[in-house]
C-alpha positions, 0 to 999 in steps of 0.5 A: 500499499501506497499512502501520501498525506499532505498532497496538494490537488489543483482542480480547474473548472471548464467554466470561468471559475477561478481553480481551486487548491486544497489538501488531500489524501492518496491511498494506493493499494491493490491496484485500487486509488482514494482520494479524499479530503475529509480528514483536512476538512473537505467534503469530497471522496473519490474512489476507483480501481486501476483500468490499465498500468497507472490509469484509474477510473473513479467514482465520487462517494460524497457527490455524483461524480466520476473522474480519471486519474493517471500516474506517472510512477517516475513522477510525484504527480496525477493528472486526469478529468471529473464530471460531476453534478452537470460540471467538468475539469481537468485536476492535477494532484501533486503527491506529498509526504509519502507514508508506509 
């Protein structure tokens, strides 16, 4: 299992909204991924499965949303798209402190 606390999630919107940045925790274990902001006062969680090497398809556990993330193990970044309740955009997660 790999866990990164204090990761930074940048959320970009397809409309004219300003991008948002918030702290999250990322866990990848047994071909599953969880991205969670609840432990730092956020209100969303996305979970999903690996559909190819480093490629994940996710669903929101707290909102009606779907998304993807790609993780290149040579870099500390995940990138992908999301769609939630009629709004879409991209996200970029810079992994934080690795924990065991």
